[in-house]
C-alpha positions in Angstrom: 45.7 29.3 -3.0 48.1 30.1 -0.2 47.8 33.8 -1.0 44.0 33.6 -0.8 44.1 31.8 2.5 46.5 34.4 3.9 44.3 37.3 3.0 41.1 35.5 4.2 42.5 34.7 7.7 41.9 38.1 9.3 38.3 38.7 8.2 37.3 35.1 9.0 38.9 35.3 12.5 37.1 38.7 13.2 33.8 37.2 12.0 34.1 34.0 14.1 35.6 35.7 17.1 34.2 39.3 17.3 35.7 41.9 19.8 32.9 41.4 22.3 33.5 37.7 22.4 37.2 38.2 22.9 36.6 40.5 25.8 34.1 38.0 27.3 36.6 35.2 27.0 39.4 37.3 28.5 37.2 38.2 31.5 36.2 34.5 32.0 39.8 33.3 31.8 40.9 35.9 34.3 38.2 34.9 36.8 36.5 38.3 36.8 33.2 36.9 35.4 31.5 33.6 34.8 30.6 32.4 31.3 27.3 34.3 31.3 29.1 37.6 32.1 28.1 37.8 35.8 30.8 39.3 38.0 32.4 36.9 40.5 32.6 38.1 44.1 35.9 38.6 45.9 35.8 35.1 47.3 36.1 33.7 43.8 32.7 32.1 43.6 29.1 33.1 43.1 26.8 32.3 45.9 23.5 31.2 44.4 21.8 30.7 47.7 21.5 34.4 48.5 18.1 35.4 47.0 16.8 38.0 49.3 15.7 41.3 47.9 18.1 43.4 49.9 21.1 41.3 48.8 19.9 41.6 45.2 19.7 45.4 45.5 23.3 45.4 46.9 24.5 43.4 43.9 23.0 45.9 41.4 24.5 49.0 43.1 27.1 51.2 41.3 30.5 50.2 42.6 32.6 51.1 39.5 31.9 54.4 37.8 33.5 55.6 34.6 33.4 59.3 34.1 34.0 61.2 30.8 36.1 64.1 32.0 35.7 67.5 30.5 37.1 70.8 31.8 33.8 72.7 31.8 32.0 70.0 33.7 34.5 69.3 36.5 32.7 71.3 39.3 29.4 69.4 38.9 31.1 66.1 38.5 32.9 66.7 41.8 29.7 67.2 43.6 28.0 64.2 42.0 30.9 61.8 42.9 31.0 63.2 46.4 27.3 62.3 46.9 27.6 58.9 45.2 30.6 58.0 47.4 28.3 58.2 50.5 29.0 59.8 53.8 32.7 60.2 54.8 34.6 57.9 57.1 34.9 58.7 60.7 37.6 61.4 61.4 39.9 60.5 64.3 41.8 63.2 66.3 45.5 62.6 65.7 48.0 62.2 68.5 51.6 63.5 68.4 54.1 60.7 68.2 55.9 61.8 71.4 52.6 61.2 73.2 51.8 57.9 71.5 50.9 56.4 74.9 47.6 58.4 74.8 44.7 56.8 73.0 43.4 58.6 69.9 39.7 59.5 70.3 37.3 59.8 67.3 35.9 63.3 66.9 32.3 62.2 66.8 32.7 59.6 69.6 32.4 56.7 67.2 35.3 54.4 66.7 33.8 52.2 63.9 36.4 51.6 61.3 35.5 52.3 57.7 38.4 50.5 56.3 36.4 47.3 55.8 33.9 49.0 53.5 34.6 48.7 49.8 34.9 52.3 48.5 33.4 53.5 45.2 35.8 53.0 42.3 35.8 55.9 39.8 37.8 55.9 36.6 38.2 59.2 34.8 38.7 59.2 31.1 39.9 62.3 29.3 39.5 62.2 25.5 41.5 64.6 23.3 41.2 64.9 19.6 43.9 63.4 17.4 44.8 65.8 14.6 47.6 65.9 12.0 49.5 68.4 14.0 52.9 67.3 15.3 52.0 68.2 18.9 48.9 65.9 18.8 50.9 63.0 17.5 53.5 63.5 20.2 50.8 63.2 22.9 50.0 59.8 21.6 53.6 58.7 21.8 54.1 59.9 25.3 53.2 57.0 27.7 53.1 59.1 30.8 50.9 61.9 29.5 48.0 60.8 31.7 50.0 61.6 34.8 50.7 65.2 33.6 47.3 66.2 32.4 45.9 68.9 34.7 42.3 67.9 34.4 43.0 64.3 35.3 45.3 65.3 38.2 42.6 67.6 39.6 40.1 64.8 39.3 42.4 62.3 41.1 43.1 64.7 43.9 39.4 65.5 44.6 38.4 61.8 44.4 41.0 60.8 47.0 39.9 63.6 49.3 36.3 62.3 48.9 37.1 58.8 50.1 36.8 57.4 46.6 39.2 54.9 44.9 40.3 56.6 41.7 42.2 56.1 38.5 42.6 58.3 35.4 43.7 58.1 31.8 44.0 60.2 28.7 43.2 58.9 25.2 44.0 60.9 22.1 41.8 59.6 19.3 40.0 61.0 16.2 36.8 62.8 17.0 34.6 60.2 15.4 36.1 57.5 17.7 35.1 59.2 21.0 32.0 57.1 21.6 33.8 53.8 20.7 36.8 54.7 23.0 34.4 55.5 25.9 32.4 52.3 25.6 35.6 50.1 25.1 37.0 51.6 28.4 33.7 50.9 30.1 33.8 47.3 29.0 37.5 46.9 30.0 36.8 48.3 33.5 33.5 46.4 33.9 31.9 49.7 34.8 28.5 49.6 36.5 27.7 53.1 35.2 29.2 55.4 32.5 28.6 59.1 33.3 28.8 61.6 30.3 28.4 65.3 31.0 26.2 67.3 28.7 27.0 70.9 28.0 24.2 73.4 27.1 26.7 75.7 25.5 25.8 75.7 21.8 27.4 78.8 20.2 30.4 81.1 20.6 34.0 80.5 19.8 35.1 81.5 23.4 32.8 78.9 25.0 33.7 76.3 22.4 37.4 76.7 23.1 37.1 75.2 26.5 35.3 72.1 25.3 37.0 68.9 24.2 34.9 68.6 21.1 32.8 71.0 19.0 29.3 71.8 20.3 27.8 70.7 17.0 29.2 67.2 17.6 27.7 66.8 21.1 24.4 65.3 19.9 26.1 62.9 17.5 28.6 61.8 20.1 26.0 61.2 22.8 23.6 59.4 20.5 26.4 57.1 19.2 27.6 56.5 22.8 24.1 55.4 23.8 23.4 53.3 20.7 26.6 51.3 21.1 26.7 51.2 24.9 26.8 47.8 26.6 27.0 49.1 30.2 24.5 51.3 32.1 25.0 54.8 30.8 23.9 58.2 32.1 23.9 61.7 30.5 24.2 64.5 33.1 22.8 67.9 32.2 24.2 70.3 34.8 21.9 73.3 35.7 23.4 74.5 39.0 24.2 71.2 40.7 26.7 71.8 43.5 25.8 75.5 43.8 24.3 78.4 41.9 25.4 78.9 38.4 27.5 82.0 37.9 25.9 83.9 35.0 28.1 86.0 32.7 26.9 89.6 32.4 24.6 90.1 29.5 24.5 93.9 29.6 27.0 96.5 28.6 29.6 97.0 31.3 32.4 99.6 31.8 35.7 98.5 30.4 38.4 97.9 32.9 41.5 100.1 32.1 44.9 100.2 33.7 43.9 103.2 35.8 40.7 101.5 37.2 42.3 98.1 37.7 43.0 98.7 41.4 39.3 99.4 42.1 38.1 96.5 40.1 37.2 93.5 42.2 35.5 90.2 41.3 32.4 89.4 43.3 33.1 87.2 46.3 31.0 84.0 46.4 30.0 82.9 49.9 30.2 79.3 51.0 27.1 77.1 50.6 25.4 77.0 53.9 22.7 74.5 52.9 24.5 71.5 51.2 21.3 69.5 50.8 19.9 68.3 47.4 16.4 67.2 46.6 16.0 64.4 44.0 12.8 63.9 42.0 12.4 60.6 40.1 9.3 59.8 37.9 8.9 56.1 37.5 7.0 54.8 34.4 8.5 51.3 34.1 10.9 49.6 31.7 14.5 48.6 31.8 15.9 52.2 32.0 13.6 53.2 34.8 14.5 50.0 36.8 18.2 50.9 36.7 17.4 54.5 37.5 15.2 53.4 40.5 18.0 51.4 42.1 20.4 54.3 41.4 18.4 57.0 43.1 18.0 54.7 46.2 21.8 54.3 46.3 22.2 58.1 45.9 19.8 58.6 48.8 22.3 57.0 51.2 24.0 60.3 51.4 22.6 62.2 54.4 22.3 65.4 52.3 19.8 63.8 49.9 16.0 63.9 50.1 14.1 61.8 47.4 10.6 61.8 46.0 9.7 58.8 43.8 6.5 59.2 41.9 5.0 56.1 40.2 2.9 57.3 37.3 0.3 54.6 36.7 -1.1 54.7 33.2 -4.2 52.9 31.9 -2.2 50.0 30.5 -0.6 49.4 33.9 -3.8 49.4 35.8 -5.4 46.8 33.5 -7.9 49.1 31.8 -8.8 49.1 28.2 -6.3 50.5 25.8 -9.0 52.4 23.9 -8.7 56.2 24.2 -12.0 58.1 24.3 -12.6 61.3 22.4 -12.5 63.4 25.5 -9.2 61.8 26.7 -7.7 62.4 23.2 -8.7 66.1 23.3 -7.3 66.6 26.8 -4.0 64.8 25.9 -3.7 66.9 22.8 -4.2 70.1 24.7 -1.7 69.1 27.4 1.0 68.2 24.9 1.2 64.5 25.8 -0.6 61.3 24.9 -0.4 57.5 25.3 0.6 55.6 22.2 -1.8 52.8 21.9 -1.1 51.8 18.3 0.6 48.5 19.1 -2.4 46.7 20.6 -0.8 43.2 19.9 1.7 43.8 22.8 -0.9 44.8 25.4 -0.5 41.5 27.3 3.2 41.8 27.4 3.0 45.4 28.4 0.6 44.6 31.3 2.9 41.7 32.4 6.0 44.0 32.4 4.1 46.7 34.2 3.1 44.2 36.9 6.8 43.2 37.4 7.8 46.9 37.6 5.2 47.6 40.2 6.3 44.5 42.2 9.9 45.7 42.1 8.9 49.2 43.2 6.9 47.8 46.2 9.7 45.5 47.2 12.2 48.3 47.3 9.7 50.5 49.2 9.0 47.8 51.8 12.7 47.0 52.3 13.8 50.6 52.7 16.4 51.0 55.4 15.4 52.7 58.6 17.8 55.6 58.0 16.2 56.4 54.7 12.5 56.4 55.7 12.5 60.0 56.8 14.2 61.2 53.6 12.6 59.0 50.9 8.9 59.3 49.9 7.0 57.0 47.4 3.9 58.4 45.7 1.4 56.7 43.3 -0.2 59.0 40.7 -2.8 57.7 38.1 -2.4 59.6 34.8 -3.6 59.6 31.2 -1.2 62.6 30.4 2.1 61.3 31.6 4.4 63.9 30.1 2.3 66.9 31.3 1.8 65.4 34.8 5.5 64.6 35.1 6.5 68.1 34.3 3.9 69.6 36.7 5.2 67.4 39.6 8.8 68.4 38.7 7.8 72.1 39.0 6.3 71.3 42.5 9.3 69.2 43.7 12.3 71.1 42.3 13.8 74.5 43.4 11.7 74.7 46.6 14.9 75.5 48.5 16.7 78.1 46.4 19.6 78.4 48.7 20.6 74.7 48.7 23.3 73.1 46.7 21.1 72.3 43.7 18.3 69.8 42.9 18.4 66.8 40.6 15.8 65.1 38.3 16.6 61.5 37.4 14.7 59.9 34.5 15.0 56.8 32.4 15.7 57.4 28.8 12.7 55.2 27.8 13.9 53.7 24.6 10.9 51.2 24.5 8.5 53.5 26.3 4.9 54.0 25.0 5.1 57.6 26.1 5.1 60.2 23.3 4.7 63.9 23.2 3.2 66.2 20.6 4.7 69.5 21.8 7.4 71.1 19.7 8.9 73.6 22.1 12.2 71.8 22.6 14.9 70.6 20.4 14.2 67.5 18.2 17.9 66.4 18.4 17.8 66.8 22.2 14.6 64.7 22.3 16.2 61.9 20.2 19.3 61.9 22.4 17.8 62.3 25.9 14.3 61.0 25.5 10.8 62.5 25.6 10.6 62.9 29.4 14.0 64.6 29.9 13.6 66.9 26.9 10.1 68.0 28.1 11.4 68.8 31.6 14.4 70.7 30.2 12.4 72.7 27.7 9.7 73.5 30.3 12.2 75.6 32.3 12.3 73.5 35.5 15.3 74.8 37.5 17.1 71.6 38.2 19.9 69.4 36.8 18.8 66.3 34.9 20.3 62.9 34.8 19.2 60.6 32.0 19.9 56.8 32.5 19.9 54.1 29.9 20.1 50.4 30.9 22.9 48.3 29.6 22.7 44.7 28.3 22.9 43.1 31.7 20.0 45.0 33.4 18.2 42.8 35.8 
C-alpha cells in the first residue's frame, strides 16, 4: 500500500495542481497579480474607480514584449521595436565638467524629463536546438552562455540605444519543445505580447543554415505556439520592413577570381531618407481584431507612422438578413470570398458582438489624441465580399511611397471569424497558421510586411 501511495503522489499532485495553477498561485503570492490574474499597478493595489475609456486603453497597451530572436530576422525586429518604443527622449547638450557652472541646454529647447516615463520592456529569447552532440550538452551546462551569445548581445545593445528596457536569454531545448519554451517564458514574464518572426525562406541548404530550426518545421512551430498561447501573440512576416529588401542575384554572374578581386566592390546602400511607415489595418471584429486595434493605435504614437483603419461592415453587423441571394453568391464566388452563414443559430450573438466591436471602434476614434488626428484615419466600408475588398484596399494603401522605410499590414488571425475564402492560390498550411485574411494578402502580392495578431486568454 505504501508503494502504491508513493507512485500515485506525483500524478495526483499534477492533476490537482496543474502548471498553470502553480504559476497563477506564485504570481498572486508575489503580489504581481490579483486572484483573477489582473496585473497590480506599481502602487500595490488596483484602482477600480478609474473607468474612463482613455485609462482603459492605457491599461491594455503593450508594456512588456517578448521577442523570439532569430539571426535572419534581427534587422526587421530592430525597426519594429524602435517604433513600438515611441519617440526618443529629449537629447541634452553635454557640458564639460570643468565648465559645470554653465547650465546644460536641451538641443530642441525642451527640458521635459523623460525619466518619469515607464519605458517599454523587451525580453529577447534565443532558442537553440538540443542535440546529442557534446557541444550542445555543454551549452546547457554553461550558466553564463546567454551573456556570450552574439545575437542576444546585439539585441541588447540595440534595445538600450533605442530607449528600451531590455533583457535576453538563451534556451537550449529539443526542437519539439520550442513552442512550449516560448509560451512558458511569456507566462513567466507576464508579457503583453509575444512576437514571433516568420521566414519566407523555404528551400536551400545555405538559407536554412542561418535559421534556428528547419524551414519545414516553421508551420508546425507557429501553429503549436498559437494553439497553446495564453498571452497575446503575433506572427511577423517581414517583406522589406525597415528598408528595401536586398535581393540576391538570380542571373549568371562572372566569378570573382584572385586577379579581379581588387576591382570587385559590393554595391553601396544609401541611408534611408524617408523613415516613415504606413500601416493598414482591416477591422472585422472579434477578440483578435480588438487586440490588434489597440496595438495599431499604440504603434501610431511614433511620429513616423501614418495609419488607416478600415471597418468592413458585413450584413450580419448591419442587422440585415443572413440569407445570401443567388446574385450575391455568384459575385462572392467570382471574387474568391464569401460569408459563411451556415451557423444561423448564433446570429443574435454575432450581432451583439458586432455591436460591441463597433462601439469600441467609435470610442477609440472619438478619444483619439490631438497629436494623432492628422496621422490616423478611420473609414467605414460596407461589404459582402470581405476578403476581396480587404485585398483591394491593401493594394491601394500599401507601397504608395516606394522610398520609405517599409509599410505594414496588421490583421487579426480571426480564429472564430465567419470569413472564409474559396481561392486556392496560396498555401493551405500558411492559411491554417496565419488565417484567411493574412494568407490572402500575402498570396495576392501586396508589397508590405504583415503582422498577424492572436488574442490571449485575458483579452478585454
